[in-house]
VOBA-1610 file (N, C-alpha, C; in pm, whole numbers, padded with zeros to 5 digits, always signed):
BEGIN
Met+01898+03462-02723Met+01895+03350-02630Met+01768+03268-02653Asn+01782+03138-02655Asn+01667+03050-02673Asn+01585+03046-02545Pro+01452+03041-02558Pro+01370+03030-02437Pro+01396+02897-02367Ile+01393+02900-02236Ile+01418+02781-02155Ile+01287+02706-02136Asn+01289+02575-02158Asn+01173+02491-02130Asn+01187+02439-01988Tyr+01124+02508-01895Tyr+01138+02473-01753Tyr+01085+02334-01724Asn+00984+02291-01800Asn+00927+02158-01777Asn+01021+02046-01818Ala+01117+02076-01905Ala+01212+01975-01948Ala+01322+01952-01844Leu+01335+02046-01750Leu+01438+02034-01647Leu+01383+01956-01528Ser+01470+01880-01463Ser+01430+01817-01338Ser+01413+01929-01235Leu+01350+01900-01125Leu+01331+02001-01022Leu+01465+02051-00968Asp+01561+01961-00951Asp+01693+02002-00904Asp+01766+02087-01007Glu+01751+02053-01135Glu+01812+02134-01242Glu+01747+02273-01246Leu+01616+02277-01229Leu+01546+02404-01229Leu+01591+02489-01110Arg+01611+02427-00997Arg+01661+02499-00879Arg+01796+02561-00909Gln+01886+02484-00968Gln+02019+02536-01002Gln+02008+02651-01102Tyr+01918+02638-01197Tyr+01897+02744-01296Tyr+01851+02872-01226Val+01754+02859-01136Val+01702+02975-01064Val+01813+03041-00981Leu+01897+02961-00919Leu+02005+03017-00837Leu+02107+03093-00920Thr+02126+03054-01044Thr+02225+03122-01129Thr+02163+03228-01218His+02029+03232-01227His+01958+03331-01308His+01849+03396-01222Arg+01891+03463-01118Arg+01797+03519-01020Arg+01703+03623-01079Glu+01739+03680-01192Glu+01652+03781-01255Glu+01536+03718-01331Asp+01540+03587-01353Asp+01435+03517-01429Asp+01320+03480-01335Thr+01226+03574-01320Thr+01115+03551-01228Thr+01021+03442-01276Thr+01011+03423-01406Thr+00927+03315-01459Thr+00981+03179-01413Ala+01112+03163-01416Ala+01174+03039-01370Ala+01151+03022-01220Phe+01163+03131-01145Phe+01141+03125-01001Phe+01001+03074-00968Tyr+00901+03133-01034Tyr+00763+03091-01008Tyr+00738+02948-01056Ala+00800+02908-01164Ala+00788+02769-01210Ala+00848+02675-01105Tyr+00961+02714-01047Tyr+01024+02632-00943Tyr+00934+02622-00819Ile+00879+02734-00776Ile+00791+02733-00659Ile+00669+02646-00685Asp+00606+02661-00799Asp+00487+02581-00832Asp+00519+02433-00834Arg+00631+02396-00896Arg+00667+02254-00904Arg+00709+02201-00768Ser+00774+02282-00686Ser+00813+02240-00552Ser+00690+02211-00467Lys+00591+02298-00477Lys+00466+02275-00403Lys+00398+02147-00450Ala+00391+02129-00581Ala+00327+02009-00636Ala+00400+01882-00597Asp+00531+01893-00581Asp+00614+01778-00546Asp+00616+01752-00395Gly+00555+01843-00318Gly+00551+01826-00173Gly+00677+01872-00102Arg+00761+01949-00168Arg+00885+01997-00107Arg+00867+02123-00024Met+00756+02191-00041Met+00733+02316+00031Met+00666+02285+00164Ile+00712+02349+00268Ile+00656+02330+00402Ile+00588+02459+00442Thr+00463+02449+00484Thr+00388+02565+00529Thr+00388+02569+00681Val+00416+02686+00734Val+00423+02704+00879Val+00312+02799+00922Asp+00233+02757+01018Asp+00131+02843+01078Asp+00186+02891+01212Leu+00231+03015+01216Leu+00294+03067+01336Leu+00195+03087+01450Glu+00065+03080+01421Glu-00036+03088+01526Glu-00047+02955+01601Asp+00002+02849+01541Asp+00000+02715+01602Asp+00121+02702+01693Asn+00098+02683+01821Asn+00208+02674+01917Asn+00294+02549+01899His+00246+02454+01821His+00319+02329+01800His+00373+02317+01657Trp+00392+02432+01591Trp+00435+02430+01451Trp+00568+02361+01432Glu+00660+02380+01526Glu+00793+02321+01509Glu+00788+02169+01518Glu+00707+02118+01608Glu+00691+01973+01622Glu+00634+01911+01495Lys+00549+01985+01425Lys+00485+01933+01305Lys+00577+01933+01183Ile+00666+02032+01174Ile+00750+02038+01054Ile+00880+01960+01067Thr+00922+01931+01191Thr+01049+01860+01210Thr+01053+01728+01133Pro+00949+01643+01138Pro+00953+01519+01060Pro+00963+01544+00909Gln+00898+01650+00861Gln+00905+01681+00718Gln+01046+01724+00678Ile+01108+01805+00762Ile+01245+01850+00733Ile+01340+01731+00731Gln+01329+01645+00829Gln+01420+01530+00835Gln+01394+01432+00722Arg+01270+01420+00677Arg+01237+01333+00564Arg+01302+01384+00436Asp+01307+01516+00420Asp+01358+01575+00297Asp+01509+01592+00292Arg+01578+01562+00399Arg+01724+01575+00399Arg+01785+01467+00309Pro+01888+01506+00235Pro+01952+01408+00146Pro+02029+01301+00222
//
């Protein structure tokens, strides 16, 4: 099997690849790193009583 160039895939293509190749941990970490860099990852601080109010706009912004 030829090695996969994760950087050549779009983020959505990489996501699909990860979903169909769950054993490929390198692809998973590449997807997580690129998602964070792209601003798609949302961090929740459960100690903050207003966490839900803060993430709701981010979730709605990211909906297709």
